[in-house]
C-alpha positions, -999 to 999 in steps of 0.1 A, spaced: 1 -1 2 13 34 -10 19 59 18 -9 85 23 8 120 29 -25 134 35 -56 128 59 -92 127 43 -98 160 57 -66 178 45 -74 164 8 -107 178 8 -91 212 17 -66 207 -9 -92 201 -37 -114 230 -24 -84 253 -23 -76 241 -60 -111 244 -72 -112 280 -58 -79 290 -72 -91 283 -107 -125 303 -99 -102 332 -87 -81 329 -120 -113 331 -144 -127 361 -124 -96 379 -126 -99 374 -164 -133 388 -166 -127 418 -142 -97 428 -167 -121 431 -197 -146 446 -172 -122 475 -166 -106 473 -201 -137 470 -224 -171 471 -209 -170 497 -181 -156 525 -204 -186 522 -226 -211 518 -200 -194 550 -182 -194 570 -213 -217 602 -221 -206 601 -259 -231 610 -286 -224 597 -322 -230 619 -353 -265 604 -359 -273 608 -324 -268 574 -313 -261 572 -273 -228 554 -273 -225 546 -237 -250 544 -207 -234 570 -184 -234 548 -159 -207 556 -132 -195 533 -104 -175 538 -72 -151 511 -61 -182 493 -43 -200 489 -79 -171 475 -94 -168 450 -65 -203 440 -67 -203 433 -101 -171 414 -100 -184 395 -72 -218 385 -90 -197 371 -118 -178 348 -90 -207 338 -74 -223 325 -108 -193 307 -116 -191 290 -80 -229 282 -81 -228 267 -116 -194 248 -109 -207 232 -79 -239 224 -96 -223 205 -124 -190 192 -104 -164 213 -120 -144 219 -86 -141 180 -83 -105 179 -93 -90 143 -83 -125 129 -74 -139 128 -111 -116 123 -142 -101 151 -160 -124 151 -193 -157 150 -167 -144 180 -150 -132 199 -180 -167 194 -194 -183 207 -162 -162 236 -166 -171 246 -201 -208 244 -194 -199 267 -162 -180 291 -184 -204 291 -211 -237 295 -192 -219 322 -169 -207 343 -198 -240 343 -216 -258 357 -185 -231 383 -180 -234 393 -214 -270 398 -208 -265 418 -175 -241 439 -195 -267 446 -222 -293 456 -196 -270 483 -180 -265 496 -213 -301 494 -222 -290 477 -257 -266 453 -269 -228 456 -261 -201 441 -281 -199 405 -281 -162 405 -289 -146 414 -253 -169 384 -236 -160 360 -264 -122 367 -256 -133 361 -220 -147 327 -228 -118 316 -249 -92 324 -224 -112 309 -195 -117 278 -217 -78 274 -220 -72 281 -188 -98 255 -176 -82 229 -200 -47 237 -189 -53 239 -153 -76 210 -151 -52 185 -165 -21 195 -149 -36 200 -117 -52 164 -120 -18 148 -127 0 163 -98 -27 158 -74 -27 119 -83 10 120 -81 16 139 -47 -15 137 -30 -38 108 -38 -31 73 -43 -54 46 -52 -76 33 -20 -68 -3 -9 -101 -22 -3 -116 -53 10 -146 -67 -9 -171 -89 10 -198 -106 -6 -226 -128 -1 -234 -165 -10 -222 -176 -48 -234 -140 -61 -209 -128 -86 -189 -99 -77 -181 -91 -121 -201 -62 -119 -192 -44 -87 -155 -53 -94 -157 -36 -130 -173 -6 -116 -144 0 -91 -120 -12 -117 -130 17 -141 -116 44 -115 -80 26 -109 -67 61 -97 -88 57 -71 -95 27 -59 -79 -8 -59 -97 -40 -46 -66 -57 -25 -88 -89 -14 -121 -106 -17 -140 -126 11 -173 -142 14 -196 -141 41 -193 -180 45 -161 -172 61 -179 -162 91 -188 -126 109 -154 -129 133 -134 -133 101 -148 -108 82 -146 -84 114 -107 -93 121 -97 -84 86 -117 -53 81 -96 -41 112 -63 -46 90 -44 -16 86 -37 -26 50 -74 -14 36 -86 22 32 -120 8 31 -146 -19 28 -170 -28 1 -200 -46 12 -217 -64 -19 -252 -82 -17 -248 -98 16 -278 -110 41 -295 -79 57 -288 -90 94 -248 -97 84 -248 -65 67 -264 -45 99 -237 -61 118 -209 -52 94 -222 -17 92 -224 -11 130 -190 -26 136 -174 -4 109 -188 27 124 -177 20 157 -139 14 147 -141 44 120 -140 20 91 -149 35 59 -176 17 45 -190 17 8 -223 -2 9 -247 -9 -26 -281 0 -12 -308 -24 -19 -345 -12 -28 -356 -8 7 -325 15 16 -337 38 -9 -371 43 1 -357 44 39 -333 75 26 -361 95 12 -384 93 43 -395 119 64 -384 120 101 -413 127 126 -411 134 163 -444 117 175 -430 101 204 -397 98 225 -382 77 197 -377 88 159 -403 77 136 -396 75 97 -424 81 72 -424 66 40 -452 83 19 -471 62 -5 -464 93 -32 -439 119 -21 -447 146 -46 -470 170 -35 -498 187 -52 -486 222 -54 -452 205 -68 -467 189 -95 -487 218 -106 -452 240 -107 -437 211 -125 -463 210 -151 -460 252 -154 -421 248 -159 -429 216 -185 -453 241 -208 -428 268 -205 -396 251 -211 -413 229 -239 -426 260 -257 -393 281 -257 -371 249 -266 -395 239 -297 -390 274 -310 -352 273 -303 -346 239 -317 -368 240 -347 -340 242 -373 -322 216 -359 -354 194 -361 -359 207 -397 -322 195 -407 -325 163 -389 -360 153 -404 -343 161 -438 -312 139 -432 -333 111 -419 -360 111 -449 -330 113 -476 -309 86 -462 -334 59 -470 -367 76 -479 -378 64 -451 -408 80 -428 -391 108 -404 -404 99 -370 -410 69 -351 -436 63 -329 -435 36 -304 -460 26 -275 -445 34 -240 -456 38 -205 -460 66 -181 -471 72 -148 -494 44 -138 -484 20 -168 -507 44 -188 -494 40 -222 -489 68 -250 -470 73 -283 -437 85 -275 -422 104 -309 -384 100 -319 -367 108 -353 -359 74 -366 -325 63 -358 -327 26 -372 -337 7 -404 -372 6 -418 -374 -29 -407 -356 -28 -378 -384 -45 -360 -399 -65 -387 -406 -94 -364 -428 -76 -340 -402 -84 -308 -392 -57 -291 -355 -55 -284 -335 -29 -265 -307 -12 -286 -270 -28 -281 -238 -20 -283 -229 -17 -318 -265 -27 -330 -262 -30 -368 -299 -20 -372 -288 18 -365 -282 38 -395 -253 60 -402 -276 91 -395 -290 72 -365 -258 69 -347 -249 107 -349 -285 119 -339 -281 94 -307 -250 104 -298 -258 142 -297 -295 129 -286 -311 147 -318 -335 119 -321 -349 130 -288 -363 165 -300 -396 157 -310 -404 142 -274 -408 182 -267 -444 180 -282 -448 148 -257 -441 171 -227 -462 200 -241 -490 172 -245 -485 161 -211 -475 124 -218 -445 130 -202 -424 156 -181 -390 171 -187 -373 150 -158 -387 115 -145 -382 81 -148 -375 71 -188 -407 57 -205 -400 20 -212 -422 -1 -236 -449 -24 -222 -432 -55 -232 -401 -43 -220 -418 -38 -187 -435 -72 -186 -398 -87 -189 -385 -66 -158 -414 -74 -137 -411 -109 -138 -377 -110 -124 -378 -76 -107 -415 -69 -95 -399 -35 -76 -397 -22 -112 -434 -10 -110 -422 13 -83 -410 38 -110 -444 46 -124 -455 66 -95 -445 96 -113 -449 105 -152 -422 93 -174 -394 122 -185 -374 131 -211 -341 130 -191 -337 117 -151 -317 107 -125 -307 75 -143 -298 96 -174 -276 116 -156 -261 97 -127 -261 64 -151 -255 52 -187 -275 40 -213 -261 4 -204 -266 6 -165 -287 -22 -154 -322 -23 -149 -319 -30 -109 -292 0 -106 -317 24 -130 -346 14 -109 -327 24 -77 -316 57 -93 -350 65 -104 -366 57 -69 -340 80 -53 -354 108 -77 -390 98 -64 -381 98 -27 -361 130 -29 -382 150 -51 -379 186 -52 -384 217 -78 -348 226 -72 -337 189 -79 -357 191 -114 -341 222 -123 -305 210 -113 -311 179 -133 -322 198 -164 -286 218 -162 -268 186 -158 -287 167 -186 -268 194 -210 -234 177 -197 -243 143 -206 -249 153 -241 -212 155 -247 -205 124 -223 -198 92 -247 -205 68 -220 -241 80 -216 -251 67 -250 -235 36 -251 -257 6 -263 -263 -25 -234 -241 -53 -238 -260 -86 -251 -255 -100 -216 -275 -74 -199 -306 -77 -221 -319 -107 -200 -297 -106 -172 -313 -85 -143 -303 -86 -107 -327 -95 -80 
């Protein structure tokens, strides 16, 4: 095991300091162009020959300048925290950089709108474009250099003990932790058949920086959780469905003992009204903005094989109510000529070249904006499944019906925090996490994060062939 120079608290402080340092440098870039380019325009009273007011005649004191720059810094901090742009060392450098791209784009667009409002007319976009370019360059260089230095001098892979139950395979969980070799390394594997005492003794070993508990009996898991907590041992627990429901419960103080209330339906009526209002307004705006992209996509799909542009398919929403979902066709016209419903697999030969592109950038999903406007779907919620696929899942996993307690969505928790090829069981847990922890702010956050996954390659991977029928109980 590599020697760890820093405690967990120290590493968190270092990560926070590095993230804030980048935000400070980005703010200084904006501040330079504020004083150099934009403030001279806003403070000018010069009138052109044709009577055009060159500036706004606004004069700022030192406090005024501080407020403008502080607003920019706070916007950077807010969106960077939302997208995960400050998690250097914890996320892959590409993920951090993508987060920074969206942060910088959104903040500079908002700042440009603010400057235009202050002038009462549009201001030149060139200075803000220079700010954008410099900040993107700084973000790219800073993210990759700091990630390299952090992993070399601060972080070493955490050695882990994996405890599994019975004859349950551990390939899936080992693959997940193995995808981050910079952070985790499973040093030893043990089975619950070796006995609780042997497991406790091994957990105490100084060789490990943490313990993974994977699919073991509930009572044994409770014993291990309490033992590791009592001995300050870091524990990674994969939650079961009941754990997700408990996490979303409401704590009540009716008696002299804590009571956890698990509601049969957690989204309140006022939340549903506001959610529907957001769906209507946002879908109308996006239909207008995306109409050129939809027109071009429709032409490409049609002229590739002279087939239909749209593909309508029966899907299920709240309460397993069926509706026709609309998508731009991405597969051959005879993709399901035998009438058998199949999920798209990795490297699926049925997907056309045009289809591969529009699926990769999610253009095929745009017609669903009309489904949202009609009320068939919401922007955020569990993805709607086909009735045949749901029937297959319910045979092996009856809890899959839980996700139909809310209206289906264009994107959701499982799409933001999972992948296209995430197992149905894990997708169910993610969807239930959303349902049991619902808030309007969570919807807004997921809508912002959905923009990021459009540029995340593994978010659009097809499922492996062995995942089509294999579902974890």
